[in-house]
C-alpha positions as CSV (number, residue, x, y, z in Angstrom):
1,X,49.9,29.0,-24.4
2,X,50.0,28.7,-20.6
3,X,46.3,29.4,-20.3
4,X,45.5,26.6,-22.8
5,X,47.4,24.2,-20.7
6,X,45.6,25.3,-17.5
7,X,42.2,25.1,-19.2
8,X,43.0,21.6,-20.5
9,X,44.0,20.4,-17.0
10,X,40.8,21.9,-15.5
11,X,38.7,20.2,-18.2
12,X,40.4,16.8,-17.4
13,X,39.7,17.3,-13.7
14,X,36.1,18.3,-14.2
15,X,35.4,15.5,-16.6
16,X,37.0,13.0,-14.3
17,X,34.9,14.1,-11.3
18,X,31.7,14.0,-13.4
19,X,32.4,10.4,-14.4
20,X,33.3,9.5,-10.9
21,X,30.1,11.0,-9.6
22,X,28.0,9.3,-12.3
23,X,29.5,5.9,-11.4
24,X,29.1,6.5,-7.7
25,X,25.5,7.6,-8.2
26,X,24.7,4.6,-10.3
27,X,26.3,2.2,-7.8
28,X,24.4,3.7,-4.9
29,X,21.1,3.8,-6.8
30,X,21.2,0.6,-8.8
31,X,23.3,-1.7,-6.5
32,X,22.1,-0.1,-3.3
33,X,18.5,-1.2,-4.0
34,X,19.5,-4.7,-2.8
35,X,23.0,-4.3,-1.3
36,X,22.0,-2.1,1.7
37,X,21.4,-2.6,5.4
38,X,18.2,-4.6,5.6
39,X,18.2,-5.2,1.9
40,X,17.8,-8.6,0.1
41,X,21.6,-8.9,-0.4
42,X,24.7,-8.3,1.7
43,X,26.0,-4.7,1.9
44,X,28.8,-4.1,-0.6
45,X,31.2,-1.3,-1.2
46,X,34.0,-0.7,-3.7
47,X,36.8,-1.4,-1.2
48,X,35.4,-4.8,-0.4
49,X,37.4,-6.3,-3.3
50,X,40.5,-5.6,-5.4
51,X,39.9,-4.0,-8.9
52,X,40.8,-7.2,-10.7
53,X,38.3,-9.2,-8.6
54,X,35.5,-6.8,-9.5
55,X,36.4,-7.0,-13.2
56,X,36.5,-10.8,-13.2
57,X,33.3,-11.0,-11.1
58,X,31.2,-9.2,-13.8
59,X,33.1,-10.6,-16.8
60,X,32.4,-14.2,-15.6
61,X,28.8,-13.3,-14.7
62,X,29.1,-14.4,-11.1
63,X,26.3,-12.1,-9.9
64,X,23.5,-14.5,-8.7
65,X,20.7,-12.3,-9.8
66,X,20.0,-11.2,-13.4
67,X,20.0,-7.4,-13.3
68,X,20.0,-6.9,-17.1
69,X,16.5,-5.5,-17.1
70,X,17.3,-2.8,-14.6
71,X,21.0,-2.0,-15.5
72,X,22.0,-1.3,-19.0
73,X,25.4,-2.3,-20.4
74,X,26.5,1.3,-20.4
75,X,25.5,1.7,-16.7
76,X,27.3,-1.5,-15.8
77,X,30.4,-0.1,-17.4
78,X,30.2,3.1,-15.4
79,X,29.6,1.1,-12.2
80,X,32.5,-1.2,-12.9
81,X,34.7,1.7,-13.7
82,X,33.8,3.3,-10.3
83,X,34.3,0.0,-8.5
84,X,37.7,-0.5,-10.0
85,X,38.8,3.1,-9.4
86,X,37.8,2.8,-5.7
87,X,38.6,-0.8,-5.0
88,X,40.6,-2.0,-2.0
89,X,43.9,-1.8,-4.0
90,X,43.3,1.6,-5.5
91,X,44.7,5.0,-4.5
92,X,41.2,6.1,-3.3
93,X,39.4,3.1,-1.8
94,X,35.7,3.8,-1.0
95,X,34.7,1.9,2.1
96,X,31.3,3.3,3.2
97,X,29.4,4.4,0.1
98,X,26.4,2.3,1.0
99,X,26.2,2.4,4.8
100,X,26.5,-1.0,6.6
C-alpha cells in the first residue's frame, strides 16, 4: 500500500513537471518569436502580470496581433496555464524566461 502511494505521488510530480516544461517551451518558442530583445514586440515574462490579468487578457482578446494561424487553441491553453502558474502573484513567479 505504501509503495502505491509513493508511486502515485511520483507520477503526479513527473506529470506536473512535463506540463510545466511544455508550457514554458511553447511560451519561449511561440511568444518569444516576437516578444524578445530586439523583436517586434516588447519583452514579456510570466511575472510581468498577475494570473487573473493574463487570463482576462486572452479571454478578452486584447493581443494586438492575430496569432491564431501560428498558435493552436490547445497550445494557447498550455501557454496560459504556464503564465498563470508563474505569474507575479504565484508561488513560483518566472521573471526571466525570455531574456530582456
